[in-house]
N, C-alpha and C positions, 0 to 999 in steps of 0.2 A: 914725831910730827905727823899730823894727819891733815891732809888737804880735804876740806869739805866740798860739796858740789858748789856752794856759794863761792868758795875760794878758787876753785877751778874755773868757774864762769867769770870771775873777776879777772883772773890771769888772761883768759882768752879774750875778753873784751878789751883789756889794755893792749894786748898784742895786736888785735885788729886795728885799733886806733893808732898804734905805733907804726904799723905798716902803711897806714893812710895819712900819717903825720904830714902836715904841710899842704894837704889837698882839700882843706875845708872840712866842714862838718859831715858826720856820718849819721844818717837817720837810724832810729832805733830798729826799724824793720830790716835795713841793710845789715846792721850790726848783728842782729839776731840770726839772720840767715847765714852770714859769713862765719860766725862763731858757733853756729848750731846750738843756740840757747833759746829756750822758750821766752817769749816776750814778757810775760808776766813776771817771771823770775829775773829777767834782765833789767826790768824797771827797778826792782829792789836793789840789785847789784850796782847799777849805775848811780842810784841815790847815795849808796854807801861810799862808792868811789868818789863821788862829788864831795861828800862830807869830809873825806880824807885828803882832798886836794889833788887827786889824781886826774880827774876829768872836769870839764866844764860843759855846760849845756847852753845852747842858743835856742830861744823860743821863736815861734812864728812859722810861716809857710815854708821857709827854707831853713828851718831849724834842725838841730841834731846835737851830736856829741863830738867832742874833740879832747885831746889831752890838754891838761892844764900846764904842763911843762914838757920840755924836750924829752924824748924817750931815753936819751943817754943819762938823764937825771933820775930815772926810775929804775930801781933794782927789783928783781923778783922778790927778794926778801922783804922789801918795803910793803909790797902788796899782800904777801902771805901773812905777815905779822899784823897788818892793819885789819884784814878780813877775818883771819882764823886765829889770831892771837899768837902767843909764844911758840917757838919752834922746839923748845926743849922736850925731850921724850918723856921726862918725868919732872915733877916740880922740885925735887931736891937738888936739881942741877943749878937752880937759881942761886945767885950770890949770897943773899941774906936769909936763906931758908933755915927755919928753926923748928919745923914740924916733926922732926925725928931725933931721938936721943942719940942714935948711932951715926948721924950724918957725917961726922969727921973720921970715923973709922970704918965706914961702909966700903966693902969691896967693890960694889957696883957703881958708886957715885962717879968715880974717875972714868969708868967706861962710858957712862951716859954723858959726862962732860965732853969726852972725846967725840962722841956721836954728834952732840950739839955743835961743837966747833967745826966738825967736818961738814955738816949741813950748812952752817953759816958761811963757811969758806966757799961754798958753791953758790948758794942763792944770793949772797951779798956781793958777788963779783960778776954777775951776769945782768946786764942792763936790757931794757926792752929795745934799745937801739940795736944791740947785738942780735937779739931774737928776730927783730924785724928784718935785718940784713939776711939772716939765714932763711927766713920765710920767703923773702923776695927771690933769693937764689933758687929755692925749691920750686917756686911758682914758675920761674923761667924755664927750668928743666922740664917740668910737667906740661908746659904749654908749647913745647917744641913739636912741630909737625912738618911732614914732608909734602 
C-alpha cells in the first residue's frame, strides 16, 4: 500500500471536516490553512471526495465544505481505497487473480495476504470520529497556558 499526496491530502481534509463536524461549513481557504494543503490541489481533492460521497459543498457568500455523513460512518480505509485504490501490496493477493501460473503454490502470496489483512484490520476499524476525538484532545493539551 502506498498513500499518494492526493490520498494524504484527502485524509487530512476529511479529518479537518470531522473535527469541525456540526459547526457549519468550512471555507476552502480555512481548510487549506488548517490541513496545510495548497488550495489548487485541495480543489481537486475536494471534487473527488464530493464524487465519492464523503463531502458536500455549499455555494454562495457563506459557502464551503462539510462532511456528507457523520464522521463515525467514514473509515480511513474508505477514503484510502476511494482515492488511492486497492490496499493490497501486490495484485496476486486479489481473490480471483489469474495472472501468474504459480499463484496457488507461491511462497510469498500468503505473506502478502497476511500483510493485506493486517492493514485492513487497522484502517477499516478506525473512523474519522475516532481521529477527530484524538485531535481535539491534542488541541486541548497544546492550547493549555498559565
